Biopython code that builds the backbone (N, CA, C, O; Angstrom):
import numpy as np
from Bio.PDB.StructureBuilder import StructureBuilder

atoms = [
    (1, "MET", "N", (0.836, -1.175, 0.000)),
    (1, "MET", "CA", (0.000, 0.000, 0.000)),
    (1, "MET", "C", (0.886, 1.246, 0.000)),
    (1, "MET", "O", (1.688, 1.434, 0.915)),
    (2, "ASN", "N", (0.749, 2.089, -1.009)),
    (2, "ASN", "CA", (1.554, 3.289, -1.127)),
    (2, "ASN", "C", (0.851, 4.454, -0.452)),
    (2, "ASN", "O", (-0.370, 4.593, -0.521)),
    (3, "ALA", "N", (1.649, 5.286, 0.199)),
    (3, "ALA", "CA", (1.104, 6.483, 0.819)),
    (3, "ALA", "C", (0.771, 7.502, -0.267)),
    (3, "ALA", "O", (1.397, 7.520, -1.327)),
    (4, "LYS", "N", (-0.200, 8.334, 0.003)),
    (4, "LYS", "CA", (-0.578, 9.398, -0.924)),
    (4, "LYS", "C", (0.588, 10.387, -1.036)),
    (4, "LYS", "O", (1.155, 10.783, -0.017)),
    (5, "PRO", "N", (0.952, 10.789, -2.252)),
    (5, "PRO", "CA", (2.061, 11.743, -2.403)),
    (5, "PRO", "C", (1.750, 13.074, -1.722)),
    (5, "PRO", "O", (0.609, 13.535, -1.721)),
    (6, "THR", "N", (2.770, 13.672, -1.153)),
    (6, "THR", "CA", (2.629, 14.984, -0.529)),
    (6, "THR", "C", (2.670, 16.056, -1.621)),
    (6, "THR", "O", (3.058, 15.769, -2.754)),
    (7, "PRO", "N", (2.276, 17.278, -1.292)),
    (7, "PRO", "CA", (2.316, 18.338, -2.305)),
    (7, "PRO", "C", (3.709, 18.550, -2.914)),
    (7, "PRO", "O", (3.819, 18.767, -4.121)),
    (8, "LEU", "N", (4.768, 18.492, -2.106)),
    (8, "LEU", "CA", (6.110, 18.663, -2.648)),
    (8, "LEU", "C", (6.469, 17.506, -3.580)),
    (8, "LEU", "O", (7.101, 17.723, -4.614)),
    (9, "GLN", "N", (6.081, 16.297, -3.232)),
    (9, "GLN", "CA", (6.322, 15.154, -4.109)),
    (9, "GLN", "C", (5.557, 15.307, -5.426)),
    (9, "GLN", "O", (6.088, 14.997, -6.492)),
    (10, "ARG", "N", (4.320, 15.781, -5.352)),
    (10, "ARG", "CA", (3.531, 16.001, -6.570)),
    (10, "ARG", "C", (4.151, 17.090, -7.440)),
    (10, "ARG", "O", (4.151, 16.991, -8.667)),
    (11, "PHE", "N", (4.680, 18.134, -6.793)),
    (11, "PHE", "CA", (5.354, 19.188, -7.550)),
    (11, "PHE", "C", (6.505, 18.593, -8.353)),
    (11, "PHE", "O", (6.642, 18.870, -9.544)),
    (12, "LEU", "N", (7.323, 17.784, -7.707)),
    (12, "LEU", "CA", (8.465, 17.181, -8.393)),
    (12, "LEU", "C", (8.015, 16.244, -9.510)),
    (12, "LEU", "O", (8.690, 16.139, -10.535)),
    (13, "GLU", "N", (6.900, 15.570, -9.329)),
    (13, "GLU", "CA", (6.356, 14.713, -10.391)),
    (13, "GLU", "C", (5.906, 15.540, -11.600)),
    (13, "GLU", "O", (6.040, 15.101, -12.742)),
    (14, "ARG", "N", (5.370, 16.739, -11.341)),
    (14, "ARG", "CA", (4.918, 17.606, -12.437)),
    (14, "ARG", "C", (6.087, 18.199, -13.219)),
    (14, "ARG", "O", (5.920, 18.636, -14.357)),
    (15, "HIS", "N", (7.263, 18.213, -12.610)),
    (15, "HIS", "CA", (8.445, 18.828, -13.221)),
    (15, "HIS", "C", (9.574, 17.800, -13.287)),
    (15, "HIS", "O", (10.487, 17.828, -12.462)),
    (16, "PRO", "N", (9.517, 16.896, -14.261)),
    (16, "PRO", "CA", (10.488, 15.801, -14.318)),
    (16, "PRO", "C", (11.930, 16.256, -14.521)),
    (16, "PRO", "O", (12.859, 15.485, -14.281)),
    (17, "ASP", "N", (12.128, 17.495, -14.959)),
    (17, "ASP", "CA", (13.492, 18.005, -15.091)),
    (17, "ASP", "C", (14.079, 18.456, -13.758)),
    (17, "ASP", "O", (15.244, 18.851, -13.695)),
    (18, "LEU", "N", (13.279, 18.401, -12.688)),
    (18, "LEU", "CA", (13.731, 18.801, -11.359)),
    (18, "LEU", "C", (13.489, 17.644, -10.398)),
    (18, "LEU", "O", (12.382, 17.484, -9.884)),
    (19, "ASP", "N", (14.519, 16.839, -10.153)),
    (19, "ASP", "CA", (14.373, 15.727, -9.219)),
    (19, "ASP", "C", (14.890, 16.143, -7.843)),
    (19, "ASP", "O", (15.407, 17.248, -7.679)),
    (20, "GLN", "N", (14.750, 15.265, -6.864)),
    (20, "GLN", "CA", (15.169, 15.596, -5.495)),
    (20, "GLN", "C", (16.643, 15.934, -5.411)),
    (20, "GLN", "O", (17.022, 16.864, -4.700)),
    (21, "ALA", "N", (17.478, 15.202, -6.118)),
    (21, "ALA", "CA", (18.924, 15.457, -6.052)),
    (21, "ALA", "C", (19.262, 16.847, -6.597)),
    (21, "ALA", "O", (20.077, 17.567, -6.020)),
    (22, "THR", "N", (18.629, 17.213, -7.708)),
    (22, "THR", "CA", (18.876, 18.528, -8.307)),
    (22, "THR", "C", (18.371, 19.637, -7.406)),
    (22, "THR", "O", (19.071, 20.626, -7.184)),
    (23, "LEU", "N", (17.157, 19.482, -6.881)),
    (23, "LEU", "CA", (16.607, 20.494, -5.981)),
    (23, "LEU", "C", (17.464, 20.619, -4.732)),
    (23, "LEU", "O", (17.748, 21.733, -4.291)),
    (24, "ALA", "N", (17.876, 19.512, -4.161)),
    (24, "ALA", "CA", (18.724, 19.553, -2.961)),
    (24, "ALA", "C", (20.004, 20.336, -3.235)),
    (24, "ALA", "O", (20.413, 21.157, -2.414)),
    (25, "ALA", "N", (20.634, 20.093, -4.367)),
    (25, "ALA", "CA", (21.867, 20.814, -4.711)),
    (25, "ALA", "C", (21.591, 22.304, -4.870)),
    (25, "ALA", "O", (22.393, 23.129, -4.432)),
    (26, "LYS", "N", (20.469, 22.660, -5.489)),
    (26, "LYS", "CA", (20.151, 24.069, -5.722)),
    (26, "LYS", "C", (19.856, 24.820, -4.431)),
    (26, "LYS", "O", (20.106, 26.022, -4.342)),
    (27, "ILE", "N", (19.328, 24.122, -3.429)),
    (27, "ILE", "CA", (19.004, 24.807, -2.169)),
    (27, "ILE", "C", (20.070, 24.600, -1.106)),
    (27, "ILE", "O", (19.944, 25.103, 0.011)),
    (28, "GLY", "N", (21.116, 23.862, -1.447)),
    (28, "GLY", "CA", (22.247, 23.710, -0.534)),
    (28, "GLY", "C", (21.990, 22.773, 0.629)),
    (28, "GLY", "O", (22.394, 23.058, 1.756)),
    (29, "THR", "N", (21.326, 21.665, 0.371)),
    (29, "THR", "CA", (21.085, 20.681, 1.423)),
    (29, "THR", "C", (21.289, 19.288, 0.847)),
    (29, "THR", "O", (21.549, 19.129, -0.345)),
    (30, "SER", "N", (21.170, 18.292, 1.700)),
    (30, "SER", "CA", (21.334, 16.913, 1.221)),
    (30, "SER", "C", (20.026, 16.382, 0.646)),
    (30, "SER", "O", (18.941, 16.859, 0.977)),
    (31, "GLN", "N", (20.155, 15.402, -0.208)),
    (31, "GLN", "CA", (18.971, 14.765, -0.767)),
    (31, "GLN", "C", (18.178, 14.060, 0.343)),
    (31, "GLN", "O", (16.949, 14.014, 0.294)),
    (32, "GLY", "N", (18.873, 13.520, 1.331)),
    (32, "GLY", "CA", (18.200, 12.850, 2.446)),
    (32, "GLY", "C", (17.312, 13.799, 3.238)),
    (32, "GLY", "O", (16.179, 13.461, 3.583)),
    (33, "TYR", "N", (17.839, 15.001, 3.526)),
    (33, "TYR", "CA", (17.052, 15.986, 4.264)),
    (33, "TYR", "C", (15.849, 16.428, 3.426)),
    (33, "TYR", "O", (14.741, 16.557, 3.948)),
    (34, "LEU", "N", (16.064, 16.658, 2.138)),
    (34, "LEU", "CA", (14.962, 17.049, 1.276)),
    (34, "LEU", "C", (13.901, 15.955, 1.216)),
    (34, "LEU", "O", (12.706, 16.248, 1.193)),
    (35, "SER", "N", (14.329, 14.712, 1.191)),
    (35, "SER", "CA", (13.391, 13.591, 1.206)),
    (35, "SER", "C", (12.544, 13.612, 2.475)),
    (35, "SER", "O", (11.347, 13.332, 2.431)),
    (36, "GLN", "N", (13.165, 13.943, 3.599)),
    (36, "GLN", "CA", (12.419, 14.037, 4.859)),
    (36, "GLN", "C", (11.396, 15.167, 4.808)),
    (36, "GLN", "O", (10.287, 15.030, 5.326)),
    (37, "LEU", "N", (11.770, 16.285, 4.182)),
    (37, "LEU", "CA", (10.814, 17.385, 4.027)),
    (37, "LEU", "C", (9.670, 16.968, 3.112)),
    (37, "LEU", "O", (8.501, 17.218, 3.405)),
    (38, "ALA", "N", (10.022, 16.328, 1.999)),
    (38, "ALA", "CA", (9.011, 15.937, 1.016)),
    (38, "ALA", "C", (8.021, 14.930, 1.586)),
    (38, "ALA", "O", (6.844, 14.935, 1.224)),
    (39, "SER", "N", (8.497, 14.071, 2.472)),
    (39, "SER", "CA", (7.615, 13.055, 3.055)),
    (39, "SER", "C", (6.982, 13.514, 4.370)),
    (39, "SER", "O", (6.280, 12.750, 5.032)),
    (40, "ARG", "N", (7.238, 14.757, 4.734)),
    (40, "ARG", "CA", (6.691, 15.375, 5.954)),
    (40, "ARG", "C", (7.199, 14.728, 7.240)),
    (40, "ARG", "O", (6.520, 14.769, 8.266)),
    (41, "LYS", "N", (8.372, 14.141, 7.187)),
    (41, "LYS", "CA", (8.977, 13.597, 8.401)),
    (41, "LYS", "C", (9.675, 14.692, 9.198)),
    (41, "LYS", "O", (9.947, 14.526, 10.387)),
    (42, "ARG", "N", (9.962, 15.810, 8.538)),
    (42, "ARG", "CA", (10.569, 16.972, 9.196)),
    (42, "ARG", "C", (9.872, 18.225, 8.701)),
    (42, "ARG", "O", (9.349, 18.266, 7.588)),
    (43, "ARG", "N", (9.875, 19.242, 9.544)),
    (43, "ARG", "CA", (9.336, 20.550, 9.168)),
    (43, "ARG", "C", (10.511, 21.454, 8.819)),
    (43, "ARG", "O", (11.515, 21.462, 9.531)),
    (44, "PRO", "N", (10.401, 22.210, 7.740)),
    (44, "PRO", "CA", (11.513, 23.075, 7.340)),
    (44, "PRO", "C", (11.601, 24.338, 8.192)),
    (44, "PRO", "O", (10.599, 24.833, 8.708)),
    (45, "SER", "N", (12.813, 24.841, 8.324)),
    (45, "SER", "CA", (13.006, 26.140, 8.973)),
    (45, "SER", "C", (12.532, 27.234, 8.014)),
    (45, "SER", "O", (12.296, 26.977, 6.834)),
    (46, "VAL", "N", (12.399, 28.436, 8.528)),
    (46, "VAL", "CA", (11.989, 29.560, 7.689)),
    (46, "VAL", "C", (13.004, 29.768, 6.565)),
    (46, "VAL", "O", (12.624, 30.004, 5.418)),
    (47, "GLY", "N", (14.282, 29.681, 6.891)),
    (47, "GLY", "CA", (15.316, 29.845, 5.876)),
    (47, "GLY", "C", (15.231, 28.787, 4.789)),
    (47, "GLY", "O", (15.407, 29.093, 3.610)),
    (48, "MET", "N", (14.964, 27.548, 5.174)),
    (48, "MET", "CA", (14.845, 26.472, 4.196)),
    (48, "MET", "C", (13.618, 26.681, 3.318)),
    (48, "MET", "O", (13.678, 26.470, 2.107)),
    (49, "VAL", "N", (12.518, 27.091, 3.913)),
    (49, "VAL", "CA", (11.307, 27.376, 3.134)),
    (49, "VAL", "C", (11.617, 28.435, 2.077)),
    (49, "VAL", "O", (11.230, 28.293, 0.917)),
    (50, "ASN", "N", (12.310, 29.487, 2.478)),
    (50, "ASN", "CA", (12.636, 30.557, 1.539)),
    (50, "ASN", "C", (13.514, 30.053, 0.401)),
    (50, "ASN", "O", (13.319, 30.446, -0.749)),
    (51, "ARG", "N", (14.477, 29.190, 0.705)),
    (51, "ARG", "CA", (15.357, 28.648, -0.338)),
    (51, "ARG", "C", (14.576, 27.731, -1.281)),
    (51, "ARG", "O", (14.750, 27.797, -2.498)),
    (52, "VAL", "N", (13.721, 26.880, -0.722)),
    (52, "VAL", "CA", (12.914, 25.974, -1.550)),
    (52, "VAL", "C", (11.996, 26.785, -2.459)),
    (52, "VAL", "O", (11.939, 26.543, -3.665)),
    (53, "LEU", "N", (11.287, 27.736, -1.889)),
    (53, "LEU", "CA", (10.357, 28.534, -2.690)),
    (53, "LEU", "C", (11.081, 29.355, -3.750)),
    (53, "LEU", "O", (10.559, 29.525, -4.852)),
    (54, "ALA", "N", (12.276, 29.870, -3.443)),
    (54, "ALA", "CA", (13.028, 30.656, -4.428)),
    (54, "ALA", "C", (13.312, 29.829, -5.677)),
    (54, "ALA", "O", (13.244, 30.349, -6.791)),
    (55, "VAL", "N", (13.626, 28.560, -5.505)),
    (55, "VAL", "CA", (13.894, 27.691, -6.653)),
    (55, "VAL", "C", (12.594, 27.268, -7.332)),
    (55, "VAL", "O", (12.476, 27.354, -8.554)),
    (56, "LEU", "N", (11.633, 26.819, -6.555)),
    (56, "LEU", "CA", (10.413, 26.266, -7.157)),
    (56, "LEU", "C", (9.540, 27.322, -7.824)),
    (56, "LEU", "O", (8.782, 27.010, -8.742)),
    (57, "ARG", "N", (9.643, 28.568, -7.370)),
    (57, "ARG", "CA", (8.850, 29.631, -8.005)),
    (57, "ARG", "C", (9.355, 29.966, -9.404)),
    (57, "ARG", "O", (8.676, 30.675, -10.146)),
    (58, "ARG", "N", (10.526, 29.473, -9.776)),
    (58, "ARG", "CA", (10.976, 29.625, -11.165)),
    (58, "ARG", "C", (10.098, 28.782, -12.091)),
    (58, "ARG", "O", (9.968, 29.079, -13.278)),
    (59, "TYR", "N", (9.505, 27.742, -11.541)),
    (59, "TYR", "CA", (8.628, 26.842, -12.298)),
    (59, "TYR", "C", (7.165, 27.246, -12.159)),
    (59, "TYR", "O", (6.403, 27.202, -13.125)),
    (60, "GLU", "N", (6.783, 27.640, -10.951)),
    (60, "GLU", "CA", (5.394, 28.036, -10.670)),
    (60, "GLU", "C", (5.440, 29.296, -9.802)),
    (60, "GLU", "O", (5.508, 29.201, -8.577)),
    (61, "PRO", "N", (5.404, 30.479, -10.432)),
    (61, "PRO", "CA", (5.626, 31.740, -9.715)),
    (61, "PRO", "C", (4.683, 32.027, -8.543)),
    (61, "PRO", "O", (5.067, 32.753, -7.626)),
    (62, "ASP", "N", (3.487, 31.491, -8.543)),
    (62, "ASP", "CA", (2.518, 31.787, -7.476)),
    (62, "ASP", "C", (2.544, 30.777, -6.334)),
    (62, "ASP", "O", (1.667, 30.802, -5.470)),
    (63, "LEU", "N", (3.520, 29.906, -6.316)),
    (63, "LEU", "CA", (3.615, 28.855, -5.301)),
    (63, "LEU", "C", (3.762, 29.458, -3.901)),
    (63, "LEU", "O", (4.471, 30.448, -3.716)),
    (64, "THR", "N", (3.089, 28.857, -2.921)),
    (64, "THR", "CA", (3.152, 29.330, -1.534)),
    (64, "THR", "C", (3.621, 28.217, -0.603)),
    (64, "THR", "O", (3.696, 27.049, -0.985)),
    (65, "TYR", "N", (3.930, 28.611, 0.620)),
    (65, "TYR", "CA", (4.277, 27.641, 1.661)),
    (65, "TYR", "C", (3.151, 26.621, 1.799)),
    (65, "TYR", "O", (3.396, 25.415, 1.825)),
    (66, "ASP", "N", (1.936, 27.104, 1.884)),
    (66, "ASP", "CA", (0.784, 26.200, 2.072)),
    (66, "ASP", "C", (0.652, 25.200, 0.932)),
    (66, "ASP", "O", (0.247, 24.059, 1.152)),
    (67, "ASP", "N", (0.992, 25.621, -0.289)),
    (67, "ASP", "CA", (0.921, 24.721, -1.431)),
    (67, "ASP", "C", (1.841, 23.512, -1.247)),
    (67, "ASP", "O", (1.515, 22.410, -1.688)),
    (68, "LEU", "N", (2.983, 23.717, -0.600)),
    (68, "LEU", "CA", (3.974, 22.654, -0.465)),
    (68, "LEU", "C", (3.949, 21.921, 0.866)),
    (68, "LEU", "O", (4.172, 20.712, 0.917)),
    (69, "PHE", "N", (3.677, 22.650, 1.946)),
    (69, "PHE", "CA", (3.844, 22.080, 3.281)),
    (69, "PHE", "C", (2.589, 22.099, 4.122)),
    (69, "PHE", "O", (2.606, 21.615, 5.254)),
    (70, "GLY", "N", (1.499, 22.642, 3.607)),
    (70, "GLY", "CA", (0.265, 22.726, 4.387)),
    (70, "GLY", "C", (0.174, 24.034, 5.141)),
    (70, "GLY", "O", (1.080, 24.866, 5.085)),
    (71, "LYS", "N", (-0.909, 24.203, 5.834)),
    (71, "LYS", "CA", (-1.138, 25.456, 6.562)),
    (71, "LYS", "C", (-0.059, 25.677, 7.610)),
    (71, "LYS", "O", (0.315, 24.764, 8.346)),
    (72, "ALA", "N", (0.434, 26.911, 7.662)),
    (72, "ALA", "CA", (1.434, 27.287, 8.662)),
    (72, "ALA", "C", (0.786, 27.261, 10.045)),
    (72, "ALA", "O", (-0.357, 27.683, 10.219)),
    (73, "ALA", "N", (1.530, 26.763, 11.010)),
    (73, "ALA", "CA", (0.992, 26.663, 12.379)),
    (73, "ALA", "C", (1.076, 27.979, 13.105)),
    (73, "ALA", "O", (0.670, 28.073, 14.263)),
]
sb = StructureBuilder()
sb.init_structure("model")
sb.init_model(0)
sb.init_chain("A")
sb.init_seg("    ")
for serial, (resi, resn, name, xyz) in enumerate(atoms, 1):
    if name == "N":
        sb.init_residue(resn, " ", resi, " ")
    sb.init_atom(name, np.array(xyz, "f"), 0.0, 1.0, " ", f" {name:<3s}", serial, name[0])
structure = sb.get_structure()
């Protein structure tokens, strides 16, 4: 039984030219840490959110935190 993809995982599926390894390199983190963010095993810091959004908004300019990680607490 496969878990439902998270919004960040779906984003990466929509953009096959941007895989986890490439995104991790662009935001200056490891692929393992990015995988934890994508699977919601970890919550990103504000700085990490800003780095992720800076890269991903090149693909989808109106992307928000909520689009990728859910409602901010």
